[in-house]
N, C-alpha and C positions, 0 to 999 in steps of 0.2 A: 405910263399906260403898263408898260413892260414889268414894272414891280407888282401893280395890283394882278397882273397873270400868273407872276411866279408864286405871288401869298395862294392865290387860289389851288392851282395845281398842288402846293405842297399840302393844303386843306384836305384835297379830295386822297392826296396820298396817306394821309395819317388817317384817316376817315378807311383808307381800305385797309390798311395795317391792323387797327384797333379792330375791325369785324373779323379778320381770319384769325386775331391772337382769342377773340372771343369764341371760334369755333373750333379751336383746339380746344381750349381750356372746356368747353361743352363736352367733345369727346371724351377729354381723359375721364371727365367726372362721372362718365356711365353711358353713354350712347359710343358703344363700339360695334362695330362688324365683327361678322362671325369670324374673318378671315384674320380680324386685330388680336381675336381673342385665341383663335389656335397657334398665331406666332406666339404667343405668350407661355400657352400651359402643353401644344401638344408637341413637346421636344422629345429628342432622341439621344441616344447615349452608344455609340460604335462601340463597345466591350474591349472588340480583339485591337483598339488602340491603347488601351489601359493596359498595361504590365510591369512588372518588376518581378525579382527572385522569389518575394514575400508571398505574392498571389500562387506563383506555379509550385510553391514547397505545401503551400496551404492546401493544394489542389490535389498533391499526392500523397503527403504524408499524414493526413489526417486520415485517409481510410485504413490506414495502420493501426489507430490509437483508439484502444478499447477500453473498458472499464472494468474495475476488477472490484468485486464483493466479498465480503469475509462474513461468513458464518459462525457462529459460536454457540455452544452449548454450556450450560452450567448444573453443576452438578454437585449433591451433598451426601453421596451414599456415603456406607459406611460397610466395612469387611471385615468378617470375624478369620480366626484362624484356620483358613483356607477352604472354610465349609459355608454354605448358606449364602448362593450368591444373591445380589439385592437386582431392581430392575434397572434397564439400562437407561441410559440418560436420554432427557428429553429432545425432538426435532430440535437440529440446530435454526437459529434467528439469525438475522442479518444484525450483522454488528457497525459495521463501516463498510466504506465504499472509497476505492483509489482509482488509479488510474494504470495501465500497461502499454506497451509496445510490442508489436508482433516483428519480431527478429529473424525468423525464419520461416519458408515455406512449408515446413513440418508443424506449425500450431506452437511455436514457442514463442512463449512472451515473457518481455524482462518489465521487473517493475521491483517497488521496495519492499524489502523484508518487513519492514511497520506496517505494512499493506495488511499482510497476511498473517503476522501476528497472531497465535495463538488460535489459529481457523481451524474450525472440525472440518468445514467444507469450504470450498475457494469455485467461484463460477467469474466468468467472462460475460460480458455485453458488449454488443454490437447491434445498433439499429434497430433497438426493441427487443433481439433476442438474445436468450442467456443458455451458456455452454459451461458443462462440467471442466473445471479444470484441475489437472493433476502437480502439484507442487515436487518439480523434480532436485532442485536444489537450492540452497540460502545462505548468506552469509551477514548475521547480523552484525558484523565489525563492519563491513563496507555499508550495510543497509539496502542489500542487493537481494533478488531471489528471480527463479526461473521458473515457469510456469511451462505447461505442456495443454494443448488444445485440440485435440483429436480431428474433431470436427471444425473448426476456425477454419473458413475459406476467406483469409485475406493478406494482400500483398504482405512481402516481410518490405520493413525500410533498410537501406544499405548503411552501415556502418561507417563512423568518420573515425578521424585520428583525432584525439581530444590532445595530444600532446602539441599540433599543429594550430590550436587556439590561437587568436590574435585579441589581446585587447583592444574592444571597441568594433569589431565585428558583430554582427547583428545575431540577435538570441532569439530565434522563434519558439514558443512553448506553445504544446498543446498537449490537451487533458482534457478531465471531466470534473470542472470545480462545481463542488456539490452535489455530484452524483450524476445520473443519466439527465437530468431537465437541462444541463447544458454541456450537451455531450458532443467531444472534439471543438472544443474551444481555444481559437487561436489567438495569443498574446505574442505583441513583440518589446524586444528591449534591444539592450547590447551586452556585450561580455564584460563587464564593469572591472573584473580583476581574476587571475587566474593561481593557483597553488593557493587559497585561502585556507590554515591552517585552524578548523571548526574543532573545538573541543566541546564535547558531550557526552551524555550518556545514553548507553543501548542498553537492549534486552536481547540476551543469550535464547539460543532456541528454546531453552528449560521455562524461560520466562524470568529469568533474575537479571538484573540492572548493574551493571558496569560502567566505568568510565572508559571513555575513547576517542581518539582523537584522529581526523581525516582531511588530505588536502582533500577542497572543492573549487568547484566554477562559480565565482560570483557572476549574477545576474540582475538586470533593473528589470525584466520584463514580470506582468503579475501574474504571481502563484498564489493560489486558492487552497483552501480544504476541498481535498476530491484531487488535487492536479499530482499530489505523489505518485510517483511509479509512471507519469506519463514522457513525453520526450521533450530535449531541447534540440533544435536542429540547426544548423548550417543554413546557408542559402544556397548551397548545394543538394538540400533536403538528406544530407546524412546526420544520423543520429549521433549526437557528440556530447549529451549528458542527461542525467536521470532527475528530474527537477525532485527534490528530494524533503527541503525544510525552506521556511521561510523567518528571517526577523520580524517584527512589529512590535506596535507600543504593549500588544498586551502580553508580549512574552520575550524577554530580550533575546534568549540564548538560542531561540529556533521555535519555532511552528510545528509541530509531527501533526500528522494522522490522529492521534490521540492526545494530542498535545494539551498540557494544564495551563490555565489560565494563569498569568502574574501580573503585577504591576510591573511600567518599566517607562523607559523616555520614549519620545514620540521619534519613532522609524518607520520609513516609507523604503518600498521600492529594493531592499536587498532578499534576493532568493540565493539559495545555494543547491547548485546539482553535482552529482555525483559522474565524475569524467569516465564517458563510455571505456577507455582505456582499462579504468581498474575493474569493471565487470566483465570485461573478457573471457581472464582467464576461467572464472566460474561458466559462462555462456561455453566455452571451449570446452571444458568436461562435460557437460552435459550432452552435448553434440556427439564428441568421443563415445560417449556411454548408449547411444540412441540406437534402437534396432525396432523401433516401429512405436504403434498408438502405444502412449502411456495408458496403466490401467488405474483408472481413478475411482472406484469403488471396491473395496474390497467384502466378500462376504464370508463372515466368521462360520467357520464350522461349526456345527451341530454340538451343543454339550453333550457329554457323557453320560450314561446312565448315574443317577446319585451315587451307585455305590463305586465308580470308577473315575469322580472328581478327584485330580489331582490337590494338592497343598505344598504347601511351602514352611505354615509355620508363624505366620505374623498376623496380628491385628493392624490393619492400617485405615486410614480417614482420608478426605478429601480435605484439607485446609480451607476453614471460613474465605472468601474473596475477601471480604470486609476486614480480616483480621490485619491490622497495621503492617507486620511483618510482611503479609503478601502484598498489600494493598499498597506499597510503595515500593514492591518489587526488592526487596533485602532476599525472602526467600525464592526460589524456582516453585512453580507448580510442580506438583507431581503427586504421589500418593505418600502420604505421611505413616512412617512405621510408629504406633506408638507401642508395641512390646512385641517381643519375640520371645515364641513357645522356646523350651530348655529343649535341649538335644533333638533340634528340628533341622529342618536341610536349611533353613534362613538360618538357625547361629552357625552350623556349621558352616556356612558361607561367609559370614565375617559380619549379618547384617547386624544394626544396634536399635535400639528405640532409639528414635531420633532423627533416624534418617530419614531421606526423602528421595523415594525412586523417582526419577524422572526419564530413564530410558530403560525399556526392556527388547532384547532380538533387533534392537533399532529402530524402534518404534516408538516416539515420543510419549511419555505417560505424563498424561495434564490433570488426572485425578485417578480415583482407586478405582473407578469401574473401567479405565483401560489396562490398568495392572489385572485387572482379574482377567479379563477378555484374555489376555497373553498366557495367563497361567492355565485357565482350563482349556488351550488347544493342546497344550504339552501332551505327550505320547510318555509311555514307558522309558525310560532312558535319557529321553531329553534334557539338556543343559540348556537355561534361561540365561541369557547375559543379560546384568542389569548394571546400570549407573546409577550413582546415589549420591546426594547432596550432604556431606556430613559437616555440623559446623559445633564446636567446642560449646557447652549450655543450651544448647536449642529444648532439648526436651524438658530440662528446667523452667526453661521459662516461660514454655508454654504449661507450664503444670503449676505456673504461678509459684515457683521455689526459688525463680531467680529475676534479677532486672535485668532489663533488656540490653545495658550497657555491660554487660558481661558477656554478653553473645559473640563468640571467638568468629576469627577468620575461617571462611567455607570454602570446602574444596570437592572436587568431584572426584568420585571413588569408582573403579571397576571393578565388578563381582561376577563368580558365576555361583548359581545355585542349581540342583535338582531336584525337581518337584518328588515329593512322596506321595505314593496311592494306598490308599487302604487295602488291606489286606483283605482276598476275598475266602467269604465265608463256606467251609467246606459243605 
């Protein structure tokens, strides 16, 4: 009898368990209460409990990172023996973008030289606003440049001591990859190596390419086109490096702002930064010369009357940018001297046919129009200081009288010329 009663209770217990299980399954299958749904989806996150040095650096340093715009002009003007000035070059157009970091409360911005190379006009952008910038100093060898933006009201980042960097510490990279669309992007990696000897080529201030070797910081943080000139920070928020190039599968020797694509092996996560200590001397020199807001635009003097135009006695032209020696940057940009008038101020100064004028009175000359502008501002008795590039056989090569293989080693030469004014008729 007891056995029958036990079996009956066991059956009842199993039935109840089955009923409860079916109820749970039915609820899980879709019959949920509002409280149950709320418990799943109405969740909260207390951001004050989520913190680390990376977040703090991102909050502070991002405010000081800006975009840098490079506007360029193209000119094909031709200019005679000091007479008949041609039309001014076209309005500059956007040629490329990079990044920069505000390093002083006076509007000084540190960036890469290759970001602003050959620019007719430079601007910086921040949160949808664009500001005119003045290029205060450049160092093509180190690939750094210092800008000043008088109207920029952004906090300055503290500089670190890159000699104290350690392999394995965090490397926080902030910049504008691909321009303003991805403004102030933060990527994270580690310092992979220090004092990496990077052999590469650079372009001097006149547009001529030459070989160079620099000691750089290797990081594995993502560096994309447009990051150049931005910041590599430590966990203290100090600027320790300037992202400058990356190695990738398309370009084994490093991908720059205007890099050329080449075939290469599979490479990932190798980026190079200029140590901040290498940039400090140039920045210090700019700060020592600081006297107030920079002059970011110059208004050229009005032309003298036709009878008062100065001349130096040269025929000059702008070499075509598609000319192979110009395109591969064997030659610098400038005003090419195709001929020199006999017994002219230019001849007396030592100018020769085949010279390329790259600087006049401290101003970079990138085309014939720029040289015209300097000459026509001269007054009676003024001396124009010129820097010219001279290479043996260049004139013959450009006139197809000699083969390119005969081009000699070039050099920069300093000359002084006193413009001549036409005699006034009585």
